[in-house]
C-alpha positions as CSV (number, residue, x, y, z in Angstrom):
1,X,-6.8,-36.4,-24.1
2,X,-8.0,-34.4,-27.1
3,X,-8.7,-30.7,-27.0
4,X,-11.8,-30.6,-29.2
5,X,-11.4,-26.9,-29.9
6,X,-7.8,-27.3,-31.2
7,X,-7.9,-31.0,-32.2
8,X,-4.6,-31.5,-30.4
9,X,-3.5,-34.0,-27.7
10,X,-3.6,-32.5,-24.3
11,X,-1.8,-34.0,-21.3
12,X,-3.1,-32.6,-18.1
13,X,-0.1,-33.7,-16.1
14,X,2.3,-31.9,-18.4
15,X,0.1,-28.8,-18.3
16,X,-0.1,-28.7,-14.5
17,X,3.7,-29.4,-14.2
18,X,4.4,-26.5,-16.6
19,X,2.1,-24.3,-14.6
20,X,4.1,-25.1,-11.5
21,X,7.2,-24.0,-13.3
22,X,5.5,-20.8,-14.4
23,X,4.6,-20.1,-10.8
24,X,8.2,-20.7,-9.7
25,X,9.1,-18.0,-12.3
26,X,6.4,-15.7,-11.0
27,X,4.4,-15.9,-14.2
28,X,1.0,-16.3,-12.5
29,X,-1.2,-15.4,-15.4
30,X,0.5,-18.0,-17.6
31,X,0.0,-20.6,-14.9
32,X,-3.7,-19.9,-14.7
33,X,-4.1,-20.3,-18.5
34,X,-2.5,-23.7,-18.4
35,X,-4.5,-24.8,-15.3
36,X,-7.7,-23.7,-17.0
37,X,-7.1,-26.1,-19.8
38,X,-5.8,-28.9,-17.6
39,X,-9.0,-28.8,-15.4
40,X,-11.4,-28.4,-18.3
41,X,-13.8,-31.3,-18.3
42,X,-13.6,-31.5,-22.1
43,X,-10.1,-32.9,-21.8
44,X,-11.3,-35.6,-19.3
45,X,-8.6,-35.3,-16.6
46,X,-8.4,-38.4,-14.3
47,X,-9.3,-38.0,-10.6
48,X,-5.6,-37.9,-9.7
49,X,-4.9,-35.4,-12.5
50,X,-7.7,-33.2,-11.2
51,X,-6.3,-33.4,-7.7
52,X,-2.9,-32.3,-9.1
53,X,-4.6,-29.4,-10.9
54,X,-6.6,-28.2,-7.9
55,X,-3.6,-28.2,-5.6
56,X,-1.5,-26.2,-8.1
57,X,-4.3,-23.9,-8.8
58,X,-4.5,-23.3,-5.0
59,X,-0.9,-22.4,-5.1
60,X,-1.5,-20.0,-8.0
61,X,-4.4,-18.3,-6.1
62,X,-2.0,-17.9,-3.1
63,X,0.6,-16.3,-5.4
64,X,-2.1,-14.0,-6.7
65,X,-3.0,-12.9,-3.1
66,X,-6.4,-14.6,-3.2
67,X,-6.1,-16.5,0.0
68,X,-9.8,-17.6,0.3
69,X,-9.8,-19.1,-3.2
70,X,-6.4,-20.7,-2.5
71,X,-7.8,-22.3,0.7
72,X,-10.9,-23.5,-1.2
73,X,-8.9,-25.2,-4.0
74,X,-6.3,-26.7,-1.6
75,X,-9.0,-28.0,0.7
76,X,-10.9,-29.6,-2.2
77,X,-7.8,-31.1,-3.7
78,X,-6.7,-32.6,-0.3
79,X,-10.1,-34.0,0.3
80,X,-10.1,-35.7,-3.1
81,X,-6.5,-36.9,-2.5
82,X,-7.5,-38.4,0.8
83,X,-10.4,-40.2,-0.9
84,X,-8.1,-41.6,-3.5
85,X,-5.6,-42.9,-1.0
86,X,-8.4,-44.4,1.2
87,X,-9.6,-46.3,-1.9
88,X,-6.0,-47.5,-2.5
89,X,-5.5,-45.7,-5.8
90,X,-1.9,-45.9,-6.9
91,X,-0.6,-42.3,-7.1
92,X,2.5,-40.8,-8.6
93,X,5.2,-40.0,-5.9
94,X,5.4,-36.3,-7.0
95,X,1.7,-35.9,-6.3
96,X,2.0,-37.6,-2.9
97,X,4.9,-35.3,-2.0
98,X,3.0,-32.2,-3.1
99,X,-0.2,-33.2,-1.3
100,X,1.7,-34.0,1.9
101,X,3.6,-30.7,1.8
102,X,0.4,-28.7,1.3
103,X,-1.4,-30.6,4.0
104,X,1.4,-29.9,6.5
105,X,1.5,-26.2,5.5
106,X,-2.3,-25.8,5.9
107,X,-2.6,-27.8,9.2
108,X,-3.9,-25.4,11.9
109,X,-1.2,-24.6,14.5
110,X,-2.2,-24.3,18.1
111,X,-1.9,-20.9,19.7
112,X,1.6,-20.5,21.2
113,X,0.2,-18.3,24.0
114,X,-1.2,-20.1,27.0
115,X,-3.5,-18.7,29.7
116,X,-1.8,-16.0,31.7
117,X,-1.8,-15.6,35.5
118,X,-2.2,-12.4,37.4
119,X,0.0,-11.4,40.3
120,X,-2.3,-9.5,42.6
121,X,-6.0,-9.0,42.7
122,X,-8.2,-7.7,39.8
123,X,-11.9,-8.0,38.9
124,X,-11.0,-8.6,35.2
125,X,-7.7,-10.1,34.1
126,X,-5.9,-8.6,31.0
127,X,-6.9,-10.3,27.7
128,X,-4.3,-10.7,25.0
129,X,-5.5,-8.9,21.8
130,X,-2.5,-9.0,19.5
131,X,1.2,-9.9,19.2
132,X,3.9,-10.0,16.5
133,X,4.2,-13.2,14.5
134,X,6.2,-15.8,16.5
135,X,9.4,-16.9,14.7
136,X,10.7,-20.3,15.5
137,X,14.5,-19.7,15.9
138,X,16.6,-21.3,13.1
139,X,19.1,-22.8,15.5
140,X,16.2,-24.4,17.4
141,X,14.9,-25.9,14.1
142,X,18.3,-27.6,13.6
143,X,17.9,-29.2,17.0
144,X,14.2,-29.9,16.5
145,X,13.7,-28.3,19.9
146,X,10.5,-27.2,21.6
147,X,9.6,-25.7,24.9
148,X,7.7,-23.1,26.9
149,X,9.0,-19.8,28.2
150,X,7.1,-17.9,30.9
151,X,7.6,-14.1,31.1
152,X,6.6,-11.8,33.8
153,X,5.6,-8.3,32.7
154,X,3.5,-5.3,33.5
155,X,0.4,-4.4,31.5
156,X,-0.4,-0.7,31.9
157,X,-3.9,1.0,31.9
158,X,-3.8,1.3,28.1
159,X,-3.1,-2.4,27.6
160,X,0.5,-1.8,26.6
161,X,3.5,-3.8,28.0
162,X,5.4,-1.4,30.2
163,X,8.8,-0.8,28.7
164,X,11.6,-2.8,30.3
165,X,9.2,-4.7,32.5
166,X,9.4,-8.1,30.7
167,X,11.6,-10.6,32.3
168,X,11.9,-14.4,32.0
169,X,10.9,-16.3,35.1
170,X,11.0,-19.9,33.6
171,X,12.4,-21.3,30.4
172,X,12.5,-24.9,29.1
173,X,15.3,-23.9,26.7
174,X,17.3,-20.6,26.6
175,X,17.4,-20.8,22.9
176,X,13.8,-19.4,22.9
177,X,14.4,-16.6,25.4
178,X,15.2,-13.7,23.1
179,X,12.3,-14.4,20.7
180,X,9.9,-14.8,23.6
181,X,10.9,-11.5,25.0
182,X,10.6,-9.8,21.6
183,X,7.1,-11.1,21.0
184,X,5.7,-10.6,24.5
185,X,7.2,-7.1,24.8
186,X,5.3,-5.9,21.7
187,X,2.0,-7.6,22.7
188,X,-1.2,-5.6,23.2
189,X,-3.8,-6.5,25.9
190,X,-7.2,-5.4,26.9
191,X,-6.2,-3.9,30.3
192,X,-7.0,-5.5,33.6
193,X,-9.8,-3.8,35.7
194,X,-10.5,-3.3,39.3
195,X,-13.6,-1.5,40.5
196,X,-14.6,-0.8,36.9
197,X,-11.3,1.1,36.2
198,X,-8.4,0.0,34.1
199,X,-5.4,-0.6,36.3
200,X,-1.7,-1.5,35.9
201,X,-1.3,-5.3,36.4
202,X,1.7,-7.6,36.7
203,X,1.1,-10.9,34.8
204,X,2.9,-14.0,33.9
205,X,2.5,-15.0,30.2
206,X,3.7,-18.4,29.0
207,X,4.5,-18.9,25.3
208,X,5.3,-22.3,23.7
209,X,7.7,-22.9,20.8
210,X,7.0,-25.9,18.6
211,X,8.8,-27.0,15.4
212,X,5.8,-27.6,13.1
């Protein structure tokens, strides 16, 4: 392609690939400059080249901390990629690997927390409000293991997990026990209520670990 302003040959693939290298070196501004040229309509990128540029620009936005812009570019790039594959367009292996990797990374994951059960009687059961990020144990990843751990715990009148109350009552795999206890012990709930008043409640909280 010819850059009319410079009168020079422009290869969008080379520009986007160089931009990826710049991102790997944390030179985000340089990557954006290259991507701006690669995606400029005046250089006439092909559909596949535009997909490549959009996906890498999404990565650049992510590196710049602009998550909403990153999501928009990656979503658009993946949609166009899906269209090309549906039409049977022959795509370069490196583009297919990148698209598949980003599609996997941006696939929504199900909530690991399942509906809790209450031991006792309340008018309103506790509601989970927040919890630390769930870390899939590295040793479980090597085994490609998954499973659910159920923890019994006490939620106090402030919605905090009472210190030392969490204990495992069922576990599909002991490899997940320590992480399940860590996450659930630091969770925060909207407290249970009885007669309009917040009360201390014993609950059982299942949490499922899956290797995404």
